[in-house]
C-alpha positions, 0 to 999 in steps of 0.5 A, spaced: 269 817 774 270 814 767 270 807 765 267 805 772 260 802 772 255 801 778 256 795 782 250 790 783 249 787 790 244 782 792 241 781 798 237 774 799 232 775 804 227 770 808 222 773 812 226 773 819 230 778 823 237 775 820 235 777 814 233 784 816 239 785 819 243 783 813 240 788 809 241 793 814 248 791 815 249 791 807 246 798 807 250 801 812 257 798 810 257 796 803 252 799 798 254 806 796 247 810 795 245 815 790 247 822 792 247 829 788 254 830 789 256 824 784 250 820 781 254 817 776 257 812 782 252 808 786 250 801 787 244 798 785 241 793 790 237 787 788 233 784 794 231 777 793 225 775 797 225 767 798 218 765 800 216 757 801 211 754 796 205 756 798 198 757 795 199 765 794 204 769 790 208 775 792 210 780 786 214 785 788 217 790 782 221 796 785 216 800 789 210 797 787 208 790 791 202 785 790 200 779 794 195 775 792 192 769 794 191 763 789 186 759 794 179 760 795 180 758 803 181 763 808 186 759 812 189 763 818 196 761 817 196 763 809 193 770 811 199 771 817 204 769 811 201 774 806 201 780 812 208 778 814 210 778 806 207 785 805 210 788 812 217 785 810 216 788 803 214 795 806 219 795 811 225 794 806 222 799 801 222 804 806 229 802 808 231 803 801 228 810 800 230 812 806 238 811 805 237 813 797 239 806 794 237 804 787 233 798 788 229 792 785 225 787 789 224 780 786 221 773 789 222 766 788 218 761 791 219 753 792 223 748 795 231 748 794 231 755 795 239 756 796 239 753 789 235 758 786 239 764 790 245 762 786 242 761 780 238 768 780 245 771 782 249 768 776 243 770 772 243 777 774 250 777 774 251 780 781 257 783 783 256 780 791 251 776 794 249 777 801 246 772 806 244 772 813 246 767 817 242 763 822 248 761 826 246 754 827 250 750 832 255 744 829 250 739 831 245 742 826 249 743 821 252 736 821 245 733 821 242 737 816 242 737 808 246 743 808 245 750 810 243 756 805 250 759 807 254 753 805 251 752 799 252 759 796 259 759 798 260 753 794 256 754 788 255 762 787 259 765 781 260 771 785 263 773 792 259 771 797 258 776 804 255 772 810 253 777 815 252 774 822 249 778 828 253 780 833 251 777 840 254 779 846 255 774 852 255 777 859 258 773 864 
């Protein structure tokens, strides 16, 4: 199609099930995968991992990932975080390759992740930012300093899609 360009869609991810669900939902309903029929029109997925400020770093570029420790301690908590990061990165990589989706992975670390998400989305010029929702109740939202979802809705320069998990109530 002449004049069309690939959309760039960013999914902001923590290492939790809400984020995995948001990514799966976006892959199923939003992202146009690369196909052999029309290789000109497909989306590019930017997966932005959000990690707490820690004595380790995760570098994830395309199909390669490296998680290294900057500390000499053998702290069990640190080792669990590293293993979790590796596992989620591998799971995401497999999902993208299974669905034939063009992707890249980026990582941000530190405090104020919500501001870093918006900064990355704005800097990279994404067309859509997708975030998962923890679905905290009204009290938690009322007394917290603000959720990532609320912040992104207010500060991102692109459209923001909030993916809520479907919960079924049995009466």
